[in-house]
C-alpha positions in Angstrom: 106.8 201.3 234.6 108.8 202.3 231.5 112.6 202.5 232.3 115.2 203.9 229.8 118.6 202.3 230.3 121.3 204.6 229.1 124.8 203.1 228.5 128.0 204.0 226.7 129.8 201.5 224.5 128.0 198.5 226.1 126.9 195.6 224.0 123.1 195.2 224.8 123.3 191.4 224.5 126.3 189.2 224.9 126.7 186.9 221.8 128.0 184.2 224.0 124.8 184.2 226.1 126.6 185.1 229.3 124.9 188.5 229.7 126.1 191.5 231.5 125.0 193.6 234.5 122.3 195.3 232.4 121.0 192.0 231.2 120.7 190.6 234.7 118.9 193.8 235.8 116.4 193.5 232.9 115.9 189.8 233.5 115.4 190.3 237.2 112.8 193.1 236.8 110.5 191.7 234.2 107.6 193.5 235.7 109.0 196.7 234.1 109.3 197.7 230.5 112.9 198.5 229.6 114.3 200.2 226.5 118.1 200.5 225.7 119.7 203.7 224.6 123.3 203.0 223.7 126.1 205.5 222.9 128.2 203.2 220.7 131.7 203.8 219.7 130.8 203.7 216.0 127.7 202.9 214.0 126.7 199.3 214.7 129.3 199.0 217.5 126.8 198.1 220.2 126.1 194.8 218.6 122.8 193.3 217.5 120.3 191.7 219.7 118.4 188.6 218.6 114.7 188.9 217.5 113.3 187.8 220.9 115.4 190.2 222.9 114.7 193.1 220.5 111.0 192.5 220.8 111.2 192.5 224.6 113.8 195.2 225.0 114.0 197.8 222.2 117.5 199.1 221.4 118.2 202.7 220.3 121.8 203.4 219.2 123.8 206.6 218.5 127.3 206.5 217.2 129.4 208.7 219.6 132.6 208.7 217.5 133.4 208.8 213.9 131.5 210.8 211.2 129.1 213.3 212.6 125.4 213.0 211.9 124.1 214.7 208.7 122.3 218.0 209.0 122.2 221.5 207.6 124.0 224.4 209.3 121.9 226.9 211.3 120.9 230.2 209.7 122.3 233.6 210.7 119.9 234.3 213.6 119.9 230.8 214.9 123.7 230.7 214.5 124.0 233.6 216.9 121.9 231.7 219.5 124.1 228.6 219.1 127.2 230.8 219.5 125.9 232.4 222.6 125.1 229.1 224.3 128.4 227.6 223.2 130.3 230.6 224.4 128.7 230.1 227.9 129.5 226.4 227.9 133.2 227.0 226.9 133.6 229.8 229.5 132.4 227.5 232.2 135.3 225.1 231.3 138.0 227.7 230.9 137.2 230.4 233.5 137.1 229.3 237.1 134.7 232.0 238.1 132.1 231.0 235.5 131.7 227.3 236.2 128.1 227.7 237.1 127.3 228.4 233.5 127.9 224.8 232.4 124.4 223.6 233.0 122.5 226.5 231.4 124.8 226.4 228.4 124.4 222.7 228.0 120.6 222.8 228.3 120.3 225.8 225.9 122.3 223.9 223.3 120.0 220.8 223.8 116.9 223.1 223.4 118.2 224.6 220.1 119.3 221.2 218.8 115.8 219.7 219.4 114.3 222.7 217.6 116.2 222.4 214.3 118.8 219.6 214.6 121.7 221.8 213.5 123.9 221.3 216.5 126.4 218.9 215.0 126.9 221.1 211.9 127.4 224.2 214.2 129.9 222.4 216.4 132.2 221.7 213.5 131.7 225.1 211.9 134.3 227.9 211.7 132.0 230.0 214.0 132.2 227.4 216.8 136.0 227.2 216.4 136.3 231.0 216.6 134.2 231.1 219.8 136.5 228.4 221.3 139.7 230.2 220.3 138.5 233.6 221.5 137.5 232.3 225.0 140.6 230.1 225.3 143.0 232.9 224.5 141.2 235.7 226.4 142.5 237.2 229.6 141.3 235.2 232.7 141.2 231.8 230.9 142.9 228.9 232.7 146.0 228.1 230.6 148.0 226.5 233.4 148.4 223.4 231.1 149.9 225.7 228.4 148.9 228.2 225.8 146.7 226.7 223.1 148.0 226.5 219.5 145.8 226.6 216.4 146.0 222.8 216.2 144.8 222.5 219.8 141.7 224.6 218.9 140.9 222.3 215.9 141.4 219.1 217.9 139.5 220.3 220.9 136.6 221.5 218.8 136.2 218.1 217.1 136.4 216.3 220.5 133.8 218.6 222.1 131.5 217.9 219.1 131.8 214.2 219.7 131.2 214.6 223.5 128.1 216.8 222.9 126.7 214.6 220.2 124.1 213.0 222.5 122.4 216.4 222.8 121.2 216.0 219.2 120.1 212.4 219.5 116.6 211.6 218.1 115.5 210.3 221.5 113.7 213.3 223.0 110.0 213.9 223.0 106.9 212.1 224.4 106.3 209.9 221.4 106.8 206.2 221.7 110.6 205.6 221.9 111.3 209.0 223.3 112.8 209.6 226.7 109.9 212.0 227.5 107.6 208.9 227.5 109.7 207.1 230.1 108.9 207.1 233.7 112.5 207.2 234.7 116.0 206.9 233.2 118.7 204.6 234.6 122.3 205.8 233.6 124.8 203.0 233.8 128.4 204.1 233.8 128.1 207.9 233.9 129.9 210.3 231.6 128.4 211.0 228.2 125.7 208.4 228.9 124.2 210.9 231.4 123.7 213.6 228.8 120.4 212.2 227.5 119.2 211.8 231.0 120.0 215.4 231.9 118.2 216.6 228.8 115.2 214.4 229.5 115.0 215.8 233.0 115.3 219.4 231.8 112.8 219.1 229.0 110.3 216.6 230.4 111.0 216.3 234.1 111.9 212.6 234.0 114.0 211.6 237.1 117.1 209.5 236.6 119.3 207.1 238.6 123.1 206.8 238.1 124.9 203.5 238.6 128.7 203.5 238.5 130.9 200.4 238.9 134.2 202.2 238.7 133.8 206.0 238.4 133.9 207.4 234.9 135.6 210.6 235.9 138.4 208.7 237.7 139.0 206.6 234.6 139.2 209.7 232.5 141.8 211.2 234.8 143.8 208.0 234.5 143.3 207.5 230.8 144.2 211.1 229.7 147.7 210.8 231.1 148.6 208.9 228.0 146.1 210.4 225.5 147.6 211.4 222.1 146.9 215.1 222.6 148.8 218.1 223.9 148.3 219.1 227.5 146.0 222.1 226.8 143.6 219.8 225.0 143.7 217.2 227.8 143.0 219.9 230.4 140.0 221.2 228.5 138.5 217.7 228.0 139.0 216.8 231.6 137.4 220.1 232.6 134.4 219.1 230.5 134.1 215.6 232.1 134.5 217.2 235.6 131.7 219.7 235.0 129.5 217.0 233.4 130.1 214.7 236.5 129.2 217.5 238.9 126.1 218.4 237.0 125.1 214.7 236.8 125.5 214.2 240.6 123.6 217.4 241.2 120.6 216.5 239.1 120.4 212.8 239.8 117.5 211.6 241.9 119.6 208.7 243.4 123.2 207.7 243.0 124.1 204.0 243.4 127.9 203.6 243.5 129.3 200.1 243.4 131.3 200.4 246.6 131.8 202.7 249.6 135.1 203.6 248.1 133.4 205.0 245.0 130.9 206.8 247.3 133.7 208.8 248.8 134.9 209.9 245.4 131.4 210.9 244.5 131.1 213.1 247.6 134.3 214.9 246.6 132.6 215.7 243.3 129.6 217.2 245.1 127.3 214.2 245.5 124.7 214.5 248.2 125.1 211.7 250.8 121.3 211.7 251.4 120.8 210.7 247.7 123.6 208.1 247.6 123.2 204.3 248.2 125.8 201.7 247.8 124.6 198.8 245.6 127.3 196.2 245.0 127.7 194.7 241.6 126.0 191.4 241.6 127.7 188.5 239.8 126.3 185.1 238.8 129.6 183.5 240.0 127.9 183.2 243.5 126.3 180.0 242.2 129.6 178.6 241.2 130.8 175.8 243.5 134.0 176.2 245.5 137.2 175.0 243.9 138.6 171.6 244.6 141.4 170.4 246.9 144.5 172.4 247.4 147.6 171.6 245.3 150.2 169.3 246.9 152.9 172.0 247.0 152.2 175.2 249.0 151.4 177.6 246.2 150.6 181.3 246.1 148.4 182.4 243.1 148.4 186.0 241.8 146.0 187.3 239.1 145.7 190.6 237.3 147.1 192.6 234.5 150.9 192.6 234.4 151.5 196.3 234.9 153.1 198.5 237.6 149.8 199.4 239.2 149.1 195.8 240.1 152.6 195.6 241.5 153.6 192.0 240.7 157.1 192.9 241.8 155.8 193.1 245.4 154.5 189.6 245.1 157.9 188.4 243.8 159.9 190.1 246.6 157.5 188.7 249.2 157.7 185.2 247.6 161.5 185.3 247.9 161.0 185.6 251.6 158.4 182.8 251.7 160.7 180.6 249.7 163.5 181.1 252.2 161.2 179.7 254.9 159.4 177.1 252.7 161.7 175.8 250.0 158.8 173.8 248.3 156.7 176.9 247.8 155.6 178.1 244.3 154.2 181.3 242.8 151.8 181.3 239.9 151.1 184.6 238.1 148.0 184.7 235.9 147.5 187.7 233.6 148.3 189.3 230.3 151.0 191.9 229.7 149.4 195.3 229.9 152.7 197.3 229.5 155.1 196.2 226.7 158.1 194.5 228.1 156.8 194.4 231.7 156.6 190.6 231.7 160.3 190.3 230.8 161.0 192.8 233.5 159.2 190.7 236.1 161.0 187.6 234.9 164.3 189.5 235.4 163.3 190.4 238.9 162.5 186.8 239.7 165.9 185.7 238.3 167.7 188.4 240.4 165.9 187.2 243.5 166.9 183.6 242.8 163.3 182.3 242.6 162.9 182.0 238.8 162.6 178.2 238.9 159.6 178.4 241.3 157.8 181.2 239.5 155.4 180.4 236.7 153.9 183.1 234.3 150.7 181.2 233.4 149.2 183.9 231.1 145.5 184.4 230.9 143.4 181.5 232.4 140.4 180.1 230.6 138.3 181.1 233.7 138.8 182.8 237.0 137.9 179.6 238.8 140.7 177.8 237.1 143.2 180.4 238.3 142.2 180.2 241.9 142.3 176.4 241.8 146.0 176.6 241.1 146.8 178.1 244.5 146.7 177.4 248.2 146.5 181.1 249.0 145.3 184.0 246.8 147.5 187.1 246.8 146.7 190.6 245.7 149.5 193.1 245.7 148.0 196.1 243.9 148.7 199.7 244.6 145.1 200.6 243.9 142.1 198.3 244.0 139.3 200.3 242.3 136.7 197.6 241.7 135.6 194.8 244.0 134.8 192.2 241.3 138.2 190.4 241.2 138.5 190.2 244.9 134.9 188.9 245.3 135.5 186.3 242.6 138.6 185.0 244.5 136.6 184.9 247.8 133.9 182.9 246.1 136.5 180.2 245.2 136.8 179.3 248.9 140.5 180.1 249.0 142.0 182.3 251.8 142.9 185.8 250.5 145.8 188.1 251.4 145.6 191.6 249.9 147.2 195.0 250.2 145.0 197.4 252.2 144.1 199.8 249.3 140.9 200.9 247.6 137.9 198.6 248.1 139.9 195.8 249.7 139.0 196.5 253.3 135.2 196.7 252.7 135.2 193.6 250.4 137.5 191.3 252.3 136.7 192.6 255.8 137.6 190.1 258.6 137.6 187.1 256.3 141.1 187.7 254.9 144.5 189.3 255.8 145.3 192.9 254.8 148.8 194.3 254.7 150.2 197.7 253.8 151.1 198.3 250.2 154.7 198.1 249.1 155.7 196.1 252.2 157.2 192.7 251.1 158.0 191.7 254.6 154.4 192.2 255.8 153.0 190.4 252.7 155.4 187.5 253.2 154.5 187.2 256.9 150.8 187.0 256.1 151.3 184.4 253.4 153.5 182.3 255.7 150.9 182.5 258.5 148.3 181.0 256.2 150.5 178.4 254.5 151.5 177.0 257.8 148.0 176.8 259.3 145.6 174.7 257.2 142.7 175.0 259.7 142.9 178.8 259.6 143.0 178.8 255.8 139.9 176.7 255.6 138.1 178.8 258.1 138.9 182.1 256.4 138.2 180.6 252.9 134.7 179.5 254.0 134.0 182.8 255.7 135.1 184.8 252.7 132.9 182.7 250.4 129.9 183.3 252.5 130.6 187.0 252.8 131.0 187.3 249.0 127.8 185.3 248.4 125.9 187.6 250.7 127.1 190.9 249.2 127.4 190.1 245.5 124.4 187.9 244.8 122.2 189.0 241.9 118.9 188.9 243.8 119.8 191.6 246.3 120.8 193.9 243.4 117.6 193.5 241.6 115.6 193.9 244.8 117.5 197.1 245.7 116.6 198.6 242.3 113.0 197.4 242.5 112.7 199.5 245.7 114.6 202.4 244.2 112.3 202.5 241.2 109.1 202.4 243.3 110.5 205.0 245.6 111.3 207.4 242.8 107.9 207.2 241.1 106.2 207.6 244.5 108.1 210.8 245.3 108.5 212.4 241.9 105.7 214.6 240.5 103.8 212.6 237.8 103.4 214.1 234.3 105.9 216.9 235.0 106.0 217.9 231.3 102.4 219.0 231.7 103.0 221.0 234.8 101.4 224.5 234.8 103.6 227.5 234.7 104.7 229.0 238.0 101.9 230.9 239.6 99.3 229.5 237.2 98.2 226.7 239.4 99.3 223.8 241.7 102.2 221.6 240.7 101.5 218.0 239.9 101.2 215.7 242.9 102.9 212.4 243.5 100.8 209.4 242.6 98.8 211.3 240.0 98.6 207.9 238.2 96.8 205.0 239.9 99.0 202.7 241.9 97.9 199.8 239.8 99.7 201.4 236.9 103.0 201.0 238.6 102.6 197.6 240.3 100.5 195.4 238.1 101.8 193.5 235.1 100.2 195.6 232.3 100.8 192.9 229.7 98.1 190.8 231.2 95.7 193.6 232.2 93.7 196.3 230.4 95.1 199.8 230.0 94.5 201.9 233.1 92.2 204.9 233.0 93.5 208.3 232.1 95.3 210.0 234.9 93.2 212.5 236.9 93.9 216.2 236.8 97.0 217.4 238.6 95.0 219.7 241.0 92.4 217.1 241.9 92.5 214.6 244.7 93.0 211.1 243.5 90.4 208.7 244.9 89.5 205.1 244.1 86.6 202.8 244.6 86.7 200.1 247.3 88.5 196.9 246.2 86.6 193.8 247.4 88.1 190.5 248.1 86.7 187.3 246.6 86.2 184.1 248.5 89.5 182.6 247.3 91.6 185.4 248.8 92.4 187.0 245.5 91.8 190.7 244.9 90.2 191.7 241.6 89.3 195.2 240.4 87.1 196.4 237.6 89.7 199.0 236.6 92.5 196.7 235.5 91.2 193.1 235.8 94.5 192.0 237.4 95.0 189.8 240.4 97.4 189.8 243.3 99.6 187.3 241.5 100.5 190.1 239.1 101.9 192.3 241.9 105.4 192.7 243.0 106.1 190.4 246.0 107.2 192.5 248.9 107.2 191.7 252.6 105.4 193.8 255.2 108.0 195.6 257.3 105.8 198.3 258.7 103.0 196.3 260.4 99.3 196.5 259.4 98.7 198.6 256.3 96.4 201.6 256.4 92.8 200.8 255.7 92.0 203.5 253.2 89.9 203.6 250.1 91.2 201.6 246.9 94.6 203.3 247.2 95.3 201.8 250.6 94.1 198.4 249.4 96.8 198.5 246.6 99.4 199.5 249.2 98.4 196.5 251.3 98.6 194.3 248.3 102.1 195.6 247.4 103.2 194.6 251.0 101.9 191.1 250.7 98.7 191.7 252.7 95.2 191.0 251.4 92.2 192.8 252.8 90.1 190.7 255.1 86.7 189.6 253.9 84.1 192.2 254.9 86.7 194.7 255.9 85.3 198.2 255.5 87.6 200.8 253.9 88.0 204.3 255.2 86.6 206.7 252.6 88.0 209.9 254.1 91.3 210.5 252.3 92.7 210.8 248.8 95.3 208.5 247.4 98.3 210.7 248.3 96.9 211.3 251.8 96.4 207.5 252.3 100.1 206.8 251.4 
């Protein structure tokens, strides 16, 4: 099937060849045709792919920041329509009682932009600024962050234009390269990257999946605390991201957060638990061997950014207690300074505690494996652990892990490590001492942690999960929704309006499938015979069972229906027996 990957500020191909999460997904699902749609920071900021990768995975780029796209301003009549839609959108952000207008206002702007391409010019026009100022200063508007000044209106108008720029992207329509020609969209990261998927669903009925490894809305809340704008502007932009997140969760067919911790945040923003599935972020580090022997001296190793949120001070206070019991103990802190002057502050704390001679600030290591190899026990003292990647990497090293019980730590570490309350140096020191004094327990926990991380964060389960999700979506979503008849004019399109061979076979080695049947007609197929060698061949596509997705049969014997049921059996790894007579009584949808 054709899958559109929508990302923001993500380099499609790593120049060092390491690849990212999207690369691993594309490489693991080669039976599907992927196309990249990247919202880059600036023009050309997404990076260039080599010729081979571009031929296999087309890349479409839109500059999200910087100079707006060229285009003429709308005429008088069309300008009124733009102003009305923009007014509704702004009211949904500033008036608590009109929040339901965000979606209609957003889709109306996208519809107008697709008609004449004048949205960027309108959003920076005086008319748009007057609409924003009038609503912002009208009675009933939420001004708890402060009354807006003229400079706030100007700044907020420019920021909203950049946030809404994906609505005018040249990606919509059913022509090749358009999102309307995709079978589904996969949004990676959320936020503005979801805007094209929302528009494609509204205009063409294309379903979309949202994958978030670290919630976009949560990062916006944290980042805007230090944004260089006045509080009224920050409040308006956060209201936009909150409304966009809620609309995205409402319209998404399936949400795949990277942890159960993120899943709880999504539910607070209105996500439906029935449409939410946790898919951990796979990492190729699972193939990395465990680190070598432990250092001679008992050593605690800490890794992360040197900032208050990671709380290296807690590690220093706990280490002072450990040093009092084990004078030969050492503490190695790996990481770069994230807050100016914070490294010097930590060094002063170590000096005050009398352990400066046993504490090493090692800076950023060449690799994570090198950092874990420096220690006997790995220590995490953060006040908030939002992503599981660093914890999982430490567990893959084979070293025992001690962590504060915050964020994702409990679900990642589980029973294979020690969890302590945050901001409790005595508890952290006690856990570290218990492991430093018991080599057998360290080895047992280190091995158990490595096996747990390999099971949860391998790449193959991730690609397998999305293979199932993709097939489930296309099996349940109406096919050809853009061609659906108007309400009351006829039946709606049925699932599986395209032959199953279209979704499962490798179309690069088969002839194009026949045109899809009419939406109101039952879809039937001719019997699929089996040859003497056990391979199934059809006159329709000319493909064999070796081109099909390899799936195990978990539901017993497959239904013996006409050609549709044969394809279902093939997709489950079962070939029809020679001479098996198919049942010709049902349509394709009924057979499934």
